[in-house]
SEDREN-381612 format. One record per residue (C-alpha): x, y, z; residue number from 1; residue in three letters. Coordinates in steps of 0.25 Angstrom, whole numbers, plus 5000, padded with zeros to 4 digits. Layout:
# SEDREN-381612
+------+------+------+-------+-------+
!    x !    y !    z ! lomar ! timar !
+------+------+------+-------+-------+
!    X !    Y !    Z !   NUM !   ALA !
...
+------+------+------+-------+-------+
# end
This chain:
# SEDREN-381612
+------+------+------+-------+-------+
!    x !    y !    z ! lomar ! timar !
+------+------+------+-------+-------+
! 5428 ! 5009 ! 5792 !     1 !   UNK !
! 5415 ! 5015 ! 5789 !     2 !   UNK !
! 5402 ! 5008 ! 5786 !     3 !   UNK !
! 5390 ! 5015 ! 5779 !     4 !   UNK !
! 5377 ! 5008 ! 5778 !     5 !   UNK !
! 5373 ! 5011 ! 5764 !     6 !   UNK !
! 5360 ! 5003 ! 5764 !     7 !   UNK !
! 5352 ! 4997 ! 5777 !     8 !   UNK !
! 5340 ! 4992 ! 5769 !     9 !   UNK !
! 5334 ! 4978 ! 5764 !    10 !   UNK !
! 5332 ! 4975 ! 5751 !    11 !   UNK !
! 5323 ! 4985 ! 5747 !    12 !   UNK !
! 5328 ! 4995 ! 5755 !    13 !   UNK !
! 5319 ! 5006 ! 5764 !    14 !   UNK !
! 5310 ! 5012 ! 5760 !    15 !   UNK !
! 5305 ! 5000 ! 5750 !    16 !   UNK !
! 5299 ! 5004 ! 5739 !    17 !   UNK !
! 5285 ! 5009 ! 5739 !    18 !   UNK !
! 5284 ! 5005 ! 5755 !    19 !   UNK !
! 5275 ! 5011 ! 5764 !    20 !   UNK !
! 5281 ! 5003 ! 5776 !    21 !   UNK !
! 5283 ! 5012 ! 5787 !    22 !   UNK !
! 5300 ! 5012 ! 5787 !    23 !   UNK !
! 5299 ! 5013 ! 5772 !    24 !   UNK !
! 5293 ! 5027 ! 5775 !    25 !   UNK !
! 5301 ! 5030 ! 5785 !    26 !   UNK !
! 5308 ! 5045 ! 5786 !    27 !   UNK !
! 5320 ! 5038 ! 5794 !    28 !   UNK !
! 5331 ! 5040 ! 5786 !    29 !   UNK !
! 5338 ! 5027 ! 5793 !    30 !   UNK !
! 5324 ! 5020 ! 5785 !    31 !   UNK !
! 5330 ! 5021 ! 5773 !    32 !   UNK !
! 5337 ! 5010 ! 5767 !    33 !   UNK !
! 5345 ! 5007 ! 5756 !    34 !   UNK !
! 5350 ! 4992 ! 5753 !    35 !   UNK !
! 5359 ! 4987 ! 5761 !    36 !   UNK !
! 5375 ! 4990 ! 5758 !    37 !   UNK !
! 5386 ! 4995 ! 5767 !    38 !   UNK !
! 5397 ! 5006 ! 5763 !    39 !   UNK !
! 5411 ! 5003 ! 5771 !    40 !   UNK !
! 5423 ! 5011 ! 5770 !    41 !   UNK !
! 5436 ! 5011 ! 5778 !    42 !   UNK !
! 5449 ! 5019 ! 5774 !    43 !   UNK !
! 5446 ! 5023 ! 5757 !    44 !   UNK !
! 5441 ! 5010 ! 5756 !    45 !   UNK !
! 5424 ! 5008 ! 5754 !    46 !   UNK !
! 5414 ! 4996 ! 5752 !    47 !   UNK !
! 5401 ! 4992 ! 5751 !    48 !   UNK !
! 5393 ! 4980 ! 5755 !    49 !   UNK !
! 5382 ! 4978 ! 5744 !    50 !   UNK !
! 5378 ! 4985 ! 5732 !    51 !   UNK !
! 5365 ! 4987 ! 5731 !    52 !   UNK !
! 5353 ! 4994 ! 5725 !    53 !   UNK !
! 5356 ! 5006 ! 5733 !    54 !   UNK !
! 5371 ! 5007 ! 5730 !    55 !   UNK !
! 5371 ! 5019 ! 5721 !    56 !   UNK !
! 5364 ! 5027 ! 5730 !    57 !   UNK !
! 5372 ! 5023 ! 5742 !    58 !   UNK !
! 5385 ! 5025 ! 5737 !    59 !   UNK !
! 5380 ! 5038 ! 5733 !    60 !   UNK !
! 5374 ! 5043 ! 5746 !    61 !   UNK !
! 5389 ! 5038 ! 5754 !    62 !   UNK !
! 5397 ! 5044 ! 5743 !    63 !   UNK !
! 5406 ! 5032 ! 5740 !    64 !   UNK !
! 5415 ! 5036 ! 5730 !    65 !   UNK !
! 5423 ! 5026 ! 5731 !    66 !   UNK !
! 5420 ! 5010 ! 5733 !    67 !   UNK !
! 5429 ! 4999 ! 5733 !    68 !   UNK !
! 5421 ! 4985 ! 5734 !    69 !   UNK !
! 5407 ! 4980 ! 5735 !    70 !   UNK !
! 5403 ! 4968 ! 5744 !    71 !   UNK !
! 5391 ! 4960 ! 5743 !    72 !   UNK !
! 5384 ! 4953 ! 5754 !    73 !   UNK !
! 5376 ! 4945 ! 5744 !    74 !   UNK !
! 5369 ! 4946 ! 5729 !    75 !   UNK !
! 5354 ! 4951 ! 5734 !    76 !   UNK !
! 5349 ! 4965 ! 5725 !    77 !   UNK !
! 5349 ! 4974 ! 5737 !    78 !   UNK !
! 5363 ! 4971 ! 5738 !    79 !   UNK !
! 5369 ! 4970 ! 5725 !    80 !   UNK !
! 5359 ! 4978 ! 5715 !    81 !   UNK !
! 5366 ! 4991 ! 5715 !    82 !   UNK !
! 5380 ! 4985 ! 5708 !    83 !   UNK !
! 5377 ! 4994 ! 5694 !    84 !   UNK !
! 5379 ! 5006 ! 5705 !    85 !   UNK !
! 5396 ! 5003 ! 5706 !    86 !   UNK !
! 5398 ! 5009 ! 5692 !    87 !   UNK !
! 5402 ! 5022 ! 5698 !    88 !   UNK !
! 5413 ! 5016 ! 5707 !    89 !   UNK !
! 5418 ! 5008 ! 5694 !    90 !   UNK !
! 5419 ! 5020 ! 5686 !    91 !   UNK !
! 5429 ! 5026 ! 5697 !    92 !   UNK !
! 5435 ! 5013 ! 5703 !    93 !   UNK !
! 5434 ! 5001 ! 5693 !    94 !   UNK !
! 5427 ! 4987 ! 5697 !    95 !   UNK !
! 5420 ! 4988 ! 5709 !    96 !   UNK !
! 5424 ! 4975 ! 5719 !    97 !   UNK !
! 5414 ! 4968 ! 5722 !    98 !   UNK !
! 5416 ! 4957 ! 5735 !    99 !   UNK !
! 5404 ! 4947 ! 5734 !   100 !   UNK !
! 5402 ! 4931 ! 5733 !   101 !   UNK !
! 5402 ! 4924 ! 5722 !   102 !   UNK !
! 5388 ! 4920 ! 5722 !   103 !   UNK !
! 5385 ! 4936 ! 5723 !   104 !   UNK !
! 5394 ! 4938 ! 5711 !   105 !   UNK !
! 5386 ! 4926 ! 5703 !   106 !   UNK !
! 5371 ! 4934 ! 5707 !   107 !   UNK !
! 5378 ! 4948 ! 5701 !   108 !   UNK !
! 5382 ! 4943 ! 5690 !   109 !   UNK !
! 5369 ! 4939 ! 5686 !   110 !   UNK !
! 5363 ! 4950 ! 5690 !   111 !   UNK !
! 5372 ! 4961 ! 5685 !   112 !   UNK !
! 5379 ! 4955 ! 5674 !   113 !   UNK !
! 5383 ! 4967 ! 5667 !   114 !   UNK !
! 5390 ! 4971 ! 5677 !   115 !   UNK !
! 5399 ! 4956 ! 5679 !   116 !   UNK !
! 5400 ! 4953 ! 5663 !   117 !   UNK !
! 5412 ! 4954 ! 5654 !   118 !   UNK !
! 5404 ! 4951 ! 5642 !   119 !   UNK !
! 5400 ! 4964 ! 5635 !   120 !   UNK !
! 5400 ! 4972 ! 5649 !   121 !   UNK !
! 5395 ! 4986 ! 5648 !   122 !   UNK !
! 5405 ! 4996 ! 5651 !   123 !   UNK !
! 5397 ! 5003 ! 5660 !   124 !   UNK !
! 5394 ! 4991 ! 5669 !   125 !   UNK !
! 5399 ! 4991 ! 5684 !   126 !   UNK !
! 5414 ! 4984 ! 5685 !   127 !   UNK !
! 5414 ! 4973 ! 5698 !   128 !   UNK !
! 5426 ! 4967 ! 5705 !   129 !   UNK !
! 5421 ! 4953 ! 5709 !   130 !   UNK !
! 5427 ! 4949 ! 5722 !   131 !   UNK !
! 5421 ! 4936 ! 5728 !   132 !   UNK !
! 5419 ! 4934 ! 5742 !   133 !   UNK !
! 5414 ! 4924 ! 5752 !   134 !   UNK !
! 5414 ! 4922 ! 5766 !   135 !   UNK !
! 5426 ! 4913 ! 5767 !   136 !   UNK !
! 5435 ! 4924 ! 5762 !   137 !   UNK !
! 5439 ! 4937 ! 5767 !   138 !   UNK !
! 5443 ! 4948 ! 5760 !   139 !   UNK !
! 5449 ! 4964 ! 5760 !   140 !   UNK !
! 5445 ! 4977 ! 5755 !   141 !   UNK !
! 5454 ! 4989 ! 5758 !   142 !   UNK !
! 5462 ! 4983 ! 5767 !   143 !   UNK !
! 5450 ! 4977 ! 5777 !   144 !   UNK !
! 5447 ! 4960 ! 5776 !   145 !   UNK !
! 5432 ! 4959 ! 5774 !   146 !   UNK !
! 5427 ! 4947 ! 5781 !   147 !   UNK !
! 5414 ! 4940 ! 5773 !   148 !   UNK !
! 5402 ! 4933 ! 5782 !   149 !   UNK !
! 5392 ! 4926 ! 5776 !   150 !   UNK !
! 5380 ! 4924 ! 5782 !   151 !   UNK !
! 5365 ! 4920 ! 5775 !   152 !   UNK !
! 5355 ! 4928 ! 5769 !   153 !   UNK !
! 5343 ! 4917 ! 5771 !   154 !   UNK !
! 5351 ! 4906 ! 5762 !   155 !   UNK !
! 5359 ! 4916 ! 5754 !   156 !   UNK !
! 5373 ! 4918 ! 5760 !   157 !   UNK !
! 5378 ! 4935 ! 5759 !   158 !   UNK !
! 5391 ! 4940 ! 5765 !   159 !   UNK !
! 5393 ! 4949 ! 5774 !   160 !   UNK !
! 5407 ! 4956 ! 5778 !   161 !   UNK !
! 5417 ! 4959 ! 5791 !   162 !   UNK !
! 5425 ! 4971 ! 5789 !   163 !   UNK !
! 5435 ! 4973 ! 5800 !   164 !   UNK !
! 5424 ! 4975 ! 5811 !   165 !   UNK !
! 5411 ! 4977 ! 5802 !   166 !   UNK !
! 5401 ! 4965 ! 5798 !   167 !   UNK !
! 5392 ! 4967 ! 5787 !   168 !   UNK !
! 5382 ! 4958 ! 5785 !   169 !   UNK !
! 5367 ! 4959 ! 5778 !   170 !   UNK !
! 5356 ! 4949 ! 5773 !   171 !   UNK !
! 5360 ! 4939 ! 5783 !   172 !   UNK !
! 5351 ! 4930 ! 5791 !   173 !   UNK !
! 5360 ! 4920 ! 5796 !   174 !   UNK !
! 5374 ! 4919 ! 5798 !   175 !   UNK !
! 5384 ! 4906 ! 5802 !   176 !   UNK !
! 5394 ! 4905 ! 5814 !   177 !   UNK !
! 5406 ! 4903 ! 5805 !   178 !   UNK !
! 5403 ! 4917 ! 5798 !   179 !   UNK !
! 5397 ! 4925 ! 5811 !   180 !   UNK !
! 5413 ! 4923 ! 5816 !   181 !   UNK !
! 5417 ! 4932 ! 5806 !   182 !   UNK !
! 5407 ! 4943 ! 5812 !   183 !   UNK !
! 5412 ! 4943 ! 5827 !   184 !   UNK !
! 5419 ! 4954 ! 5832 !   185 !   UNK !
! 5413 ! 4963 ! 5822 !   186 !   UNK !
! 5411 ! 4976 ! 5828 !   187 !   UNK !
! 5400 ! 4980 ! 5818 !   188 !   UNK !
! 5390 ! 4973 ! 5812 !   189 !   UNK !
! 5379 ! 4976 ! 5802 !   190 !   UNK !
! 5368 ! 4965 ! 5799 !   191 !   UNK !
! 5355 ! 4964 ! 5793 !   192 !   UNK !
! 5343 ! 4967 ! 5800 !   193 !   UNK !
! 5331 ! 4964 ! 5789 !   194 !   UNK !
! 5319 ! 4965 ! 5800 !   195 !   UNK !
! 5313 ! 4961 ! 5812 !   196 !   UNK !
! 5304 ! 4949 ! 5806 !   197 !   UNK !
! 5310 ! 4937 ! 5801 !   198 !   UNK !
! 5316 ! 4935 ! 5788 !   199 !   UNK !
! 5322 ! 4925 ! 5781 !   200 !   UNK !
! 5336 ! 4930 ! 5775 !   201 !   UNK !
! 5341 ! 4943 ! 5783 !   202 !   UNK !
! 5341 ! 4946 ! 5799 !   203 !   UNK !
! 5331 ! 4951 ! 5806 !   204 !   UNK !
! 5331 ! 4962 ! 5816 !   205 !   UNK !
! 5332 ! 4952 ! 5829 !   206 !   UNK !
! 5341 ! 4942 ! 5822 !   207 !   UNK !
! 5352 ! 4952 ! 5815 !   208 !   UNK !
! 5352 ! 4959 ! 5831 !   209 !   UNK !
! 5354 ! 4945 ! 5835 !   210 !   UNK !
! 5365 ! 4942 ! 5826 !   211 !   UNK !
! 5370 ! 4956 ! 5830 !   212 !   UNK !
! 5371 ! 4953 ! 5844 !   213 !   UNK !
! 5378 ! 4940 ! 5841 !   214 !   UNK !
! 5389 ! 4945 ! 5834 !   215 !   UNK !
! 5389 ! 4956 ! 5843 !   216 !   UNK !
! 5396 ! 4968 ! 5836 !   217 !   UNK !
! 5397 ! 4982 ! 5843 !   218 !   UNK !
! 5387 ! 4987 ! 5832 !   219 !   UNK !
! 5378 ! 4981 ! 5824 !   220 !   UNK !
! 5370 ! 4988 ! 5813 !   221 !   UNK !
! 5357 ! 4982 ! 5803 !   222 !   UNK !
! 5356 ! 4983 ! 5789 !   223 !   UNK !
! 5347 ! 4978 ! 5779 !   224 !   UNK !
! 5335 ! 4982 ! 5785 !   225 !   UNK !
! 5321 ! 4982 ! 5781 !   226 !   UNK !
! 5308 ! 4992 ! 5782 !   227 !   UNK !
! 5302 ! 4980 ! 5791 !   228 !   UNK !
! 5313 ! 4982 ! 5802 !   229 !   UNK !
! 5307 ! 4996 ! 5804 !   230 !   UNK !
! 5311 ! 5009 ! 5808 !   231 !   UNK !
! 5327 ! 5012 ! 5810 !   232 !   UNK !
! 5325 ! 5021 ! 5822 !   233 !   UNK !
! 5314 ! 5010 ! 5828 !   234 !   UNK !
! 5323 ! 4998 ! 5825 !   235 !   UNK !
! 5336 ! 5005 ! 5830 !   236 !   UNK !
! 5329 ! 5009 ! 5843 !   237 !   UNK !
! 5326 ! 4992 ! 5845 !   238 !   UNK !
! 5342 ! 4987 ! 5843 !   239 !   UNK !
! 5351 ! 4984 ! 5853 !   240 !   UNK !
! 5361 ! 4996 ! 5856 !   241 !   UNK !
! 5373 ! 4991 ! 5848 !   242 !   UNK !
! 5363 ! 4986 ! 5834 !   243 !   UNK !
! 5359 ! 4997 ! 5825 !   244 !   UNK !
! 5349 ! 4998 ! 5812 !   245 !   UNK !
! 5360 ! 5002 ! 5800 !   246 !   UNK !
! 5354 ! 5013 ! 5792 !   247 !   UNK !
! 5357 ! 5018 ! 5776 !   248 !   UNK !
! 5370 ! 5029 ! 5779 !   249 !   UNK !
! 5374 ! 5024 ! 5792 !   250 !   UNK !
! 5390 ! 5025 ! 5794 !   251 !   UNK !
! 5398 ! 5018 ! 5804 !   252 !   UNK !
! 5412 ! 5017 ! 5806 !   253 !   UNK !
! 5421 ! 5006 ! 5812 !   254 !   UNK !
+------+------+------+-------+-------+
# end
């Protein structure tokens, strides 16, 4: 199984439009971060977690000619705003399976009504196949068991996913003991780590380190990173040996 980090930035990405913050002006390619998303591939199967506003650019960059499903963590725009860009896959493959909580579909239908409507439907509109998921029911894709994991993004429940020995969680602040049980034993963990300063809905760097050390996988990668966290090279050197900052295009194999 291969995991490619399509994007590792927060909702505005890095650089931020019009910003003269030093990280936004960095020449290090690892400091250029599109909105958070991940591509997971095994055998001839490929899925993407979240479909943000940079989806088209990410698919072109990674030359993803076939995509079997999209999984959604939650409904915020930086994780869903690229929905219209699935059309090339529709033309080749048919309706794209979307796996999301019922609440997420309610939000998507309000914001992308032309995609979900059955009345006077525009022939070129994206086509989706709705797959309702929740924290209590694992499901299968491409022969692999997908375990949804619920965590809290302030007061908003979000879903992470475990596939074999890989677990992906983003935009979380807290997680219950019951949901943590689903993660124990994972070998590779992905967590959000927004910045060093306190934040009401995202793990800080220290909070992410503490949670990673509690779960104790072989390796942890941080994503959903703000420019306020600092330069990639400098922060990477501050981290424990088995914890790393992810960066756009990083590919790992499990």
